LUMGU-864034 format. One record per residue: x, y negated, z negated of N, C-alpha, C in turn. Coordinates in steps of 0.1 Angstrom, whole numbers, padded with zeros to 4 digits, always signed. Layout:
XYZXYZXYZ/...
END
This chain:
+0188+2175-0112+0198+2169-0103+0198+2175-0089/+0196+2188-0088+0197+2195-0075+0186+2190-0065/+0176+2182-0070+0166+2177-0061+0169+2162-0057/+0180+2156-0062+0183+2142-0059+0192+2141-0047/+0191+2130-0040+0201+2127-0030+0215+2125-0037/+0226+2127-0029+0239+2126-0035+0242+2113-0042/+0238+2102-0036+0241+2089-0043+0234+2088-0056/+0222+2093-0057+0215+2092-0070+0220+2102-0080/+0224+2114-0075+0231+2124-0084+0244+2118-0090/+0251+2111-0082+0264+2105-0087+0261+2095-0098/+0251+2086-0095+0248+2076-0105+0243+2083-0118/+0235+2093-0117+0230+2100-0129+0241+2106-0137/+0251+2112-0130+0263+2118-0136+0271+2108-0144/+0273+2096-0138+0280+2085-0145+0272+2081-0158/+0259+2079-0156+0251+2075-0168+0251+2086-0179/+0251+2098-0175+0252+2109-0186+0265+2108-0193/+0276+2105-0186+0289+2104-0193+0290+2092-0202/+0284+2081-0197+0284+2069-0205+0275+2070-0218/+0264+2077-0217+0255+2078-0228+0259+2089-0238/+0264+2100-0233+0266+2112-0242+0281+2115-0244/+0290+2107-0239+0304+2110-0240+0311+2106-0252/+0304+2100-0261+0310+2095-0274+0317+2082-0273/+0325+2079-0282+0332+2066-0283+0343+2065-0272/+0345+2052-0269+0356+2049-0259+0368+2045-0267/+0378+2054-0267+0390+2052-0275+0399+2041-0269/+0404+2032-0277+0412+2021-0272+0426+2027-0268/+0432+2022-0257+0445+2026-0253+0455+2014-0254/+0467+2018-0255+0477+2007-0255+0478+2000-0241/+0476+2008-0231+0475+2002-0217+0468+2011-0208/+0461+2005-0198+0454+2013-0188+0456+2005-0175/+0461+2013-0165+0464+2007-0152+0458+2015-0141/+0452+2008-0131+0447+2014-0119+0458+2013-0108/+0461+2025-0102+0471+2027-0092+0465+2034-0080/+0474+2037-0071+0470+2044-0059+0482+2053-0054/+0479+2065-0050+0489+2074-0045+0486+2075-0030/+0497+2077-0022+0496+2080-0008+0489+2094-0006/+0479+2094+0002+0472+2107+0005+0470+2110+0019/+0466+2122+0023+0464+2125+0037+0452+2118+0043/+0443+2113+0035+0431+2106+0041+0432+2091+0037/+0443+2086+0032+0444+2073+0028+0448+2072+0013/+0448+2060+0007+0452+2059-0007+0442+2066-0016/+0448+2073-0026+0440+2080-0036+0441+2072-0049/+0429+2067-0054+0429+2059-0066+0433+2068-0078/+0441+2062-0087+0446+2068-0099+0443+2058-0111/+0442+2064-0123+0442+2056-0135+0451+2061-0145/+0461+2053-0149+0471+2057-0159+0467+2052-0173/+0466+2062-0182+0462+2058-0196+0475+2061-0205/+0478+2051-0213+0489+2052-0222+0483+2050-0236/+0483+2060-0245+0477+2058-0258+0485+2049-0267/+0479+2045-0278+0487+2037-0288+0499+2045-0293/+0510+2038-0294+0523+2044-0298+0531+2050-0287/+0526+2049-0274+0533+2054-0263+0535+2043-0253/+0542+2033-0257+0544+2021-0249+0554+2023-0238/+0556+2013-0230+0566+2015-0219+0576+2004-0220/+0581+2001-0232+0591+1990-0234+0604+1995-0227/+0612+1986-0223+0624+1989-0216+0633+1997-0225/+0638+2008-0220+0647+2017-0227+0640+2028-0235/+0627+2027-0235+0620+2038-0242+0620+2051-0234/+0620+2062-0241+0621+2075-0234+0608+2077-0225/+0610+2081-0213+0598+2084-0204+0588+2093-0211/+0575+2091-0208+0565+2098-0215+0561+2111-0208/+0557+2121-0216+0551+2132-0210+0537+2129-0205/+0532+2136-0195+0519+2132-0190+0511+2144-0185/+0498+2142-0186+0488+2152-0180+0482+2145-0168/+0482+2152-0157+0475+2147-0145+0461+2154-0145/+0451+2145-0146+0437+2151-0148+0428+2149-0136/+0421+2160-0133+0412+2161-0121+0398+2163-0127/+0389+2154-0124+0376+2154-0129+0367+2165-0123/+0357+2169-0130+0347+2178-0125+0336+2171-0118/+0326+2179-0113+0314+2173-0106+0311+2180-0093/+0316+2193-0092+0312+2201-0081+0318+2197-0068/+0329+2189-0068+0335+2183-0056+0326+2173-0049/+0314+2170-0055+0304+2161-0049+0302+2149-0058/+0303+2151-0071+0300+2140-0081+0313+2137-0088/+0313+2127-0096+0324+2123-0105+0334+2113-0099/+0341+2106-0108+0350+2096-0104+0359+2092-0116/+0366+2081-0115+0374+2077-0126+0365+2072-0138/+0353+2067-0135+0345+2063-0146+0338+2074-0153/+0334+2085-0146+0326+2096-0152+0335+2103-0163/+0348+2103-0161+0357+2110-0170+0366+2101-0178/+0363+2088-0178+0371+2078-0185+0372+2082-0200/+0361+2086-0207+0361+2089-0221+0369+2101-0224/+0367+2111-0215+0375+2124-0217+0390+2121-0216/+0394+2114-0206+0408+2111-0204+0414+2103-0216/+0406+2093-0221+0411+2086-0233+0412+2095-0245/+0403+2104-0247+0403+2113-0258+0415+2122-0258/+0418+2127-0246+0430+2136-0245+0442+2129-0247/+0444+2117-0241+0456+2109-0243+0458+2106-0258/+0448+2101-0265+0449+2097-0279+0452+2109-0288/+0445+2120-0286+0447+2132-0295+0460+2139-0292/+0465+2139-0280+0477+2146-0277+0489+2137-0278/+0488+2124-0277+0499+2115-0277+0507+2116-0264/+0500+2118-0253+0506+2118-0240+0499+2109-0230/+0506+2105-0220+0500+2097-0210+0490+2106-0202/+0480+2101-0196+0471+2108-0187+0469+2100-0174/+0471+2107-0163+0469+2101-0150+0456+2108-0144/+0445+2100-0143+0433+2105-0137+0434+2103-0122/+0429+2113-0114+0429+2113-0099+0415+2112-0094/+0413+2103-0085+0400+2101-0079+0400+2106-0065/+0400+2119-0063+0401+2126-0050+0388+2124-0042/+0390+2126-0029+0378+2125-0020+0367+2135-0023/+0355+2131-0021+0343+2139-0025+0335+2143-0012/+0329+2155-0013+0319+2159-0003+0305+2153-0006/+0297+2152+0004+0298+2158+0017+0305+2149+0027/+0309+2137+0023+0316+2129+0032+0330+2135+0036/+0336+2142+0026+0349+2148+0029+0348+2163+0023/+0343+2172+0031+0342+2186+0027+0356+2193+0025/+0356+2205+0019+0368+2212+0017+0376+2214+0031/+0389+2213+0030+0397+2212+0018+0402+2199+0014/+0394+2188+0016+0399+2174+0014+0403+2172-0001/+0394+2177-0010+0397+2174-0024+0410+2181-0028/+0412+2193-0024+0425+2200-0027+0437+2193-0021/+0435+2189-0009+0447+2182-0002+0450+2169-0010/+0440+2162-0015+0443+2150-0023+0449+2153-0036/+0444+2164-0043+0449+2167-0056+0464+2171-0055/+0468+2179-0045+0482+2183-0043+0490+2171-0039/+0485+2162-0030+0493+2150-0027+0494+2140-0039/+0484+2139-0047+0485+2130-0058+0495+2135-0068/+0495+2148-0071+0505+2153-0081+0519+2151-0075/+0521+2154-0062+0534+2152-0057+0539+2137-0058/+0529+2128-0055+0533+2114-0056+0536+2110-0070/+0528+2115-0080+0531+2112-0094+0544+2117-0098/+0548+2129-0094+0561+2135-0098+0572+2127-0092/+0570+2123-0079+0581+2115-0072+0582+2101-0078/+0571+2095-0083+0571+2082-0088+0572+2081-0103/+0574+2092-0110+0574+2093-0124+0582+2082-0131/+0595+2080-0126+0604+2071-0133+0598+2057-0132/+0593+2053-0121+0587+2039-0119+0575+2038-0128/+0568+2049-0131+0556+2048-0139+0559+2050-0154/+0571+2052-0158+0575+2054-0172+0572+2068-0177/+0571+2077-0167+0568+2091-0171+0580+2100-0168/+0580+2111-0175+0591+2121-0174+0587+2132-0164/+0593+2132-0152+0589+2142-0142+0592+2157-0147/+0600+2159-0157+0602+2172-0163+0592+2176-0173/+0583+2167-0177+0573+2170-0187+0559+2166-0182/+0555+2173-0171+0542+2170-0165+0533+2183-0167/+0521+2181-0169+0511+2192-0169+0499+2187-0160/+0491+2197-0156+0479+2193-0148+0467+2200-0155/+0456+2193-0153+0444+2199-0160+0431+2193-0153/+0420+2199-0157+0407+2194-0152+0396+2203-0156/+0384+2198-0154+0372+2206-0158+0364+2209-0146/+0358+2221-0146+0349+2226-0136+0355+2226-0122/+0350+2218-0112+0357+2217-0100+0371+2211-0102/+0373+2203-0111+0387+2198-0115+0396+2208-0120/+0390+2218-0127+0397+2229-0132+0402+2238-0120/+0393+2240-0111+0397+2247-0098+0409+2239-0092/+0408+2226-0090+0418+2218-0084+0431+2219-0092/+0430+2219-0105+0442+2220-0113+0449+2233-0111/+0442+2244-0109+0448+2257-0106+0454+2256-0092/+0448+2250-0083+0454+2248-0069+0467+2240-0070/+0467+2229-0077+0479+2221-0079+0490+2230-0085/+0487+2238-0095+0497+2246-0101+0504+2256-0091/+0495+2261-0082+0500+2270-0072+0509+2262-0062/+0504+2251-0057+0512+2243-0048+0525+2238-0054/+0525+2234-0067+0537+2230-0073+0547+2241-0074/+0543+2253-0077+0552+2264-0077+0558+2266-0063/+0550+2266-0053+0554+2268-0039+0564+2257-0034/+0562+2245-0039+0570+2234-0035+0583+2232-0044/+0584+2240-0055+0595+2239-0064+0594+2227-0073/+0582+2222-0075+0581+2211-0085+0579+2216-0099/+0586+2209-0108+0585+2214-0122+0571+2211-0128/+0565+2221-0135+0552+2219-0141+0552+2227-0154/+0549+2220-0165+0550+2226-0178+0537+2234-0182/+0526+2231-0176+0514+2238-0179+0502+2234-0171/+0491+2242-0172+0479+2239-0165+0467+2241-0175/+0458+2231-0176+0447+2232-0185+0435+2234-0177/+0428+2245-0178+0417+2249-0170+0404+2250-0179/+0396+2239-0177+0384+2238-0186+0372+2243-0178/+0366+2254-0182+0355+2261-0175+0357+2259-0159/+0368+2265-0154+0370+2262-0140+0362+2271-0130/+0359+2265-0119+0354+2273-0108+0366+2279-0100/+0367+2292-0101+0379+2298-0095+0376+2307-0082/+0363+2309-0080+0359+2318-0068+0347+2312-0062/+0349+2306-0050+0337+2299-0044+0330+2308-0033/+0332+2321-0034+0324+2329-0026+0310+2330-0032/+0300+2326-0024+0286+2324-0030+0279+2337-0030/+0283+2346-0040+0277+2359-0042+0273+2359-0057/+0260+2360-0060+0257+2359-0075+0260+2372-0082/+0264+2383-0075+0267+2395-0081+0282+2397-0083/+0291+2388-0079+0305+2389-0081+0309+2389-0096/+0302+2381-0104+0305+2380-0118+0292+2380-0126/+0292+2388-0137+0279+2390-0145+0274+2376-0150/+0282+2367-0154+0277+2354-0159+0269+2346-0149/+0271+2349-0136+0264+2342-0126+0249+2346-0126/+0246+2358-0130+0232+2362-0133+0228+2359-0147/+0236+2362-0156+0233+2361-0171+0229+2346-0174/+0237+2337-0168+0235+2323-0172+0230+2314-0160/+0223+2321-0151+0219+2314-0139+0209+2303-0141/+0201+2304-0152+0191+2294-0154+0195+2284-0166/+0207+2285-0170+0212+2277-0181+0217+2263-0176/+0210+2252-0180+0215+2239-0175+0228+2235-0183/+0235+2225-0177+0232+2218-0165+0237+2225-0152/+0246+2234-0153+0250+2241-0140+0243+2254-0138/+0231+2253-0133+0223+2265-0129+0229+2270-0116/+0225+2282-0113+0229+2288-0100+0223+2280-0088/+0212+2274-0090+0206+2265-0080+0215+2253-0078/+0221+2248-0089+0230+2236-0088+0243+2240-0081/+0248+2252-0084+0260+2258-0077+0257+2258-0062/+0246+2262-0058+0243+2262-0044+0242+2248-0038/+0237+2239-0045+0236+2225-0041+0250+2220-0038/+0260+2222-0047+0273+2218-0045+0280+2225-0034/+0278+2238-0033+0284+2246-0023+0280+2242-0009/+0267+2239-0007+0262+2235+0006+0269+2222+0011/+0273+2213+0002+0279+2200+0005+0294+2201+0006/+0300+2209-0003+0314+2210-0003+0320+2219+0007/+0312+2230+0010+0317+2241+0018+0307+2245+0029/+0305+2236+0039+0295+2239+0049+0298+2251+0057/+0310+2255+0058+0315+2267+0064+0318+2277+0053/+0310+2288+0051+0313+2297+0040+0327+2304+0041/+0333+2304+0053+0346+2310+0054+0357+2302+0047/+0354+2289+0044+0363+2281+0037+0366+2287+0023/+0356+2294+0017+0357+2300+0004+0368+2310+0003/+0373+2315+0014+0384+2325+0014+0398+2319+0013/+0398+2306+0014+0411+2298+0013+0414+2297-0002/+0426+2300-0006+0429+2298-0021+0428+2284-0026/+0428+2274-0017+0426+2261-0021+0412+2258-0026/+0403+2267-0021+0389+2266-0026+0386+2276-0037/+0393+2288-0036+0391+2299-0045+0405+2304-0050/+0410+2297-0060+0424+2300-0064+0426+2315-0068/+0415+2322-0072+0416+2336-0076+0421+2344-0064/+0419+2339-0052+0422+2347-0040+0437+2344-0035/+0445+2337-0043+0458+2334-0039+0466+2348-0038/+0473+2350-0028+0480+2363-0027+0490+2366-0038/+0497+2356-0043+0507+2358-0054+0504+2349-0065/+0501+2354-0077+0498+2346-0088+0509+2346-0098/+0521+2350-0095+0532+2351-0104+0539+2337-0104/+0547+2335-0114+0556+2324-0116+0549+2311-0116/+0536+2311-0120+0529+2299-0122+0531+2293-0136/+0527+2280-0138+0529+2274-0151+0520+2280-0161/+0524+2281-0173+0516+2286-0184+0502+2279-0184/+0492+2287-0188+0478+2282-0187+0471+2282-0200/+0462+2272-0202+0452+2272-0213+0438+2272-0206/+0430+2282-0209+0417+2283-0203+0406+2282-0214/+0397+2272-0212+0386+2270-0221+0373+2272-0214/+0364+2280-0220+0352+2283-0214+0340+2282-0224/+0328+2283-0219+0316+2283-0227+0309+2296-0224/+0304+2302-0235+0298+2316-0233+0285+2315-0225/+0278+2303-0225+0266+2301-0218+0267+2294-0205/+0279+2296-0199+0282+2289-0186+0281+2299-0175/+0275+2295-0164+0274+2304-0152+0288+2307-0147/+0298+2299-0149+0312+2301-0144+0321+2309-0154/+0315+2313-0165+0324+2318-0176+0332+2330-0171/+0326+2340-0164+0333+2352-0161+0343+2351-0150/+0341+2341-0141+0352+2340-0131+0364+2332-0137/+0361+2324-0147+0373+2318-0154+0381+2328-0161/+0374+2338-0168+0381+2348-0175+0388+2358-0165/+0382+2360-0154+0388+2368-0143+0401+2362-0139/+0401+2349-0137+0413+2342-0133+0424+2342-0144/+0420+2341-0156+0430+2342-0167+0436+2356-0167/+0427+2366-0165+0432+2380-0164+0442+2381-0153/+0439+2375-0141+0448+2376-0130+0462+2370-0133/+0462+2358-0140+0474+2352-0143+0482+2360-0153/+0475+2366-0163+0482+2374-0174+0488+2386-0168/+0481+2393-0159+0487+2405-0153+0498+2402-0143/+0499+2389-0139+0510+2385-0130+0522+2379-0138/+0521+2380-0151+0532+2376-0160+0532+2362-0164/+0521+2355-0162+0519+2341-0166+0514+2340-0180/+0521+2332-0189+0516+2331-0202+0502+2324-0202/+0492+2330-0209+0479+2324-0209+0473+2324-0223/+0468+2313-0227+0460+2312-0239+0446+2308-0235/+0436+2314-0242+0422+2312-0238+0413+2311-0250/+0402+2304-0249+0392+2302-0259+0378+2301-0253/+0369+2309-0257+0355+2308-0253+0347+2303-0265/+0340+2292-0263+0332+2286-0273+0318+2292-0273/+0314+2299-0284+0301+2305-0284+0290+2295-0282/+0280+2299-0274+0268+2291-0272+0270+2279-0264/+0282+2276-0259+0284+2264-0252+0281+2265-0237/+0275+2254-0232+0271+2254-0218+0282+2247-0209/+0280+2248-0196+0290+2242-0187+0289+2226-0190/+0301+2220-0189+0302+2206-0191+0302+2200-0205/+0303+2209-0215+0302+2205-0229+0313+2195-0233/+0325+2196-0227+0336+2188-0232+0333+2173-0228/+0324+2170-0219+0320+2157-0215+0309+2151-0224/+0304+2159-0234+0293+2155-0242+0297+2153-0256/+0308+2147-0259+0314+2145-0272+0305+2137-0281/+0296+2129-0276+0288+2121-0285+0276+2129-0291/+0273+2141-0285+0262+2149-0290+0265+2164-0293/+0277+2169-0289+0281+2183-0291+0294+2183-0299/+0294+2188-0311+0305+2188-0320+0317+2197-0314/+0313+2207-0307+0324+2216-0302+0333+2209-0292/+0328+2198-0286+0337+2191-0277+0349+2186-0284/+0348+2181-0296+0359+2176-0304+0369+2188-0307/+0363+2200-0310+0372+2211-0312+0380+2215-0300/+0373+2214-0288+0380+2218-0276+0391+2207-0273/+0388+2195-0275+0398+2184-0272+0410+2186-0282/+0407+2189-0294+0418+2192-0303+0427+2204-0299/+0420+2214-0294+0428+2226-0289+0436+2222-0277/+0431+2214-0268+0439+2209-0256+0450+2201-0261/+0448+2192-0270+0458+2183-0275+0470+2191-0282/+0466+2200-0290+0477+2209-0296+0485+2216-0286/+0478+2222-0276+0485+2229-0266+0494+2220-0258/+0490+2208-0254+0498+2199-0247+0510+2194-0255/+0508+2192-0268+0520+2188-0276+0530+2199-0276/+0526+2212-0277+0535+2223-0277+0542+2224-0263/+0535+2222-0253+0541+2224-0239+0549+2212-0234/+0545+2200-0239+0552+2188-0233+0562+2182-0243/
END
């Protein structure tokens, strides 16, 4: 993929999700929406699982705001449609997927700005959407896990209620140094996210390396990690990003943030998107669902 033009890489990523993502779970309702954002409307998709209707007078639903992965360059509402449906159905919560701006058309910090704006809009519009603003969580995988961590920080700073953050093999440190974390060397040649692919994403998302020092790109560099929402961190032992995810979990824990974590032995980056071919994906989704039910 690192040898493809961006347009072809995006198409390949969507095909991978369609072919290997497993079954498409039926929802009670799916609605495409848009949030006001700094660069224009931000497309959203609201999933309501079976048994979580929006009839008049029904209690507002808890919800997970989900940010897709793809290195800030790939991914959209379609690439993670199956993942969002699985989480909604297993957890019994609404899921709102966010289609933030991508690089290289919109380099950092555009994605972070959209993620923060979308969460704020969802929180403000919760009543109209049939959602409970007091029972919101944020989550995402890979680049989306990074953005979820960023949203959690921004929510704290803005005084917005947030029940939890689900960080699935997140990118937490965008300083492009292979020696910062051992897994960057140990798993550098393990597909799909090789160190070569990390560099491909970095060159497009962060043309100015100094941007990596901004916590919106590298949440592990936030000056204060205290008082953040409780976190669930999921990683794969064969992932190039594994150790920076663990380092971020350590940072949260030492700052007094409740953290639960699970590393799946032998799992590569992106495994949660491969539910049709990797059994551990179902285990990870069940873990996320159980955690969300307890938090929301």
